[in-house]
N, C-alpha and C positions, 0 to 999 in steps of 0.2 A: 501421166497427163490426164486431167479430167476436163471435159467440156461441160459448160453450163448453158442451159436455155433459161432466159429470164422472161417471165410473163408478168406484165404490169396490168393490174386490175383495171377494167375499163373506166371506173369512176375516177381514176387518177388522171386520165387523159394525158399520159406521158407520150410524147412523140418519140418513136423508136429511132428516127434519123437524128434527132437532137441528142438523144442519149448516146448513140454510137459516136457522134462527133465529139461531144464533151468528154467521153471516156477516153477515146484514142488521143485527144489533144493533151490530156493531163498525164504527165510522165509517170507518177506513181501508179496510176490505174493501168496505163498502157504497159507498164513493166510486168504487171500481173497477167494480163491477157489482152488480146486484140478483140474488140467488139465488132460484130458484123450483123447485118440483117440477113435472115435466111433466104430471101429472094425479093422480088419487086414488091410483093405484098407482105407488109410487116404485121398484118393482123392474122391471128389464128381464128379461123371461122368457127371452129368448135368451141373455143374458150372466149371468143370476142375480147381478146386482150392483145396489147402490144407485145411483140416478141423481139428479143435481142439475143444473139448468141455470143458467148465469151469463149474464145478459143485459146488454148495454150496454158491453162492453169496447171501448175505443177503441184500435185497434191501434197507432197512432203515439204514444199517450200513456202506454202501459203496457209496461214491460219484462217479457218473458216470465219471467225469473228471479224478479222480484218477485211475480208472480201465482202461480208454482209454489211459492215459499216460503210464501206465505200459505195456499194450499191444504194444503200439507204440515203446517203448524202446526195447522190445525183438524182435519185427519185424525188426527194424532197425539193430540190432546186428546180426540177423540170416539171413537176406536177402543175397542171393548169389550175389556177384558183377560180372558184365560181365567179361569174360575172355579176349575177344578181343574187343577193342573199339578204334575208331579214336581219341576220346578225353575222358578224365576221366569223369566218371559218378558219380554224387553225389545224393544220395537219400535224397532229402530235404523235400518235401511235403508229409507228411503221413496223410492219411484221413481214417476215419472209418465211414462207412455208416450203420446205424442201421435200421432193420426192425423187426417186431414182428410176430411170427407165432400164429395161433389160440389158441394153447395150452399155450401161454404166454412165450414160449421160445424166447429169443432175438437172432437175427442173426446179427453178426457184420462182414461186408465185409471190410477187411483191404487192402488199396491200397496205393502204393507209386508211385509218379510221378518222373521219372528220370529227372534231370536237368543237362545240360552240364555246366561245369565250363567255 
């Protein structure tokens, strides 16, 4: 079993509570893992990013690409769109950068690069 910590870049303005609720309500996502917030504070002061924890991922049963695709789908849906902009902004490029902590926990940094139309 592998646990994941997801850090959403601050520019995404993804609400961790919304992500957890949407993830756990969607059966295919919830069957992969249960999403939780680490504590009352869902912001990592050092990284200034939203944090969500996915618990219960079974490494041999889940393809990394499938997990990443599901995270990207929810991030794209929940990212707050800019309120005022000279031109429409489309979140096109979603990237996930993975690192591993000494205890085996994987940290996924989710970043979207805004692209003007």
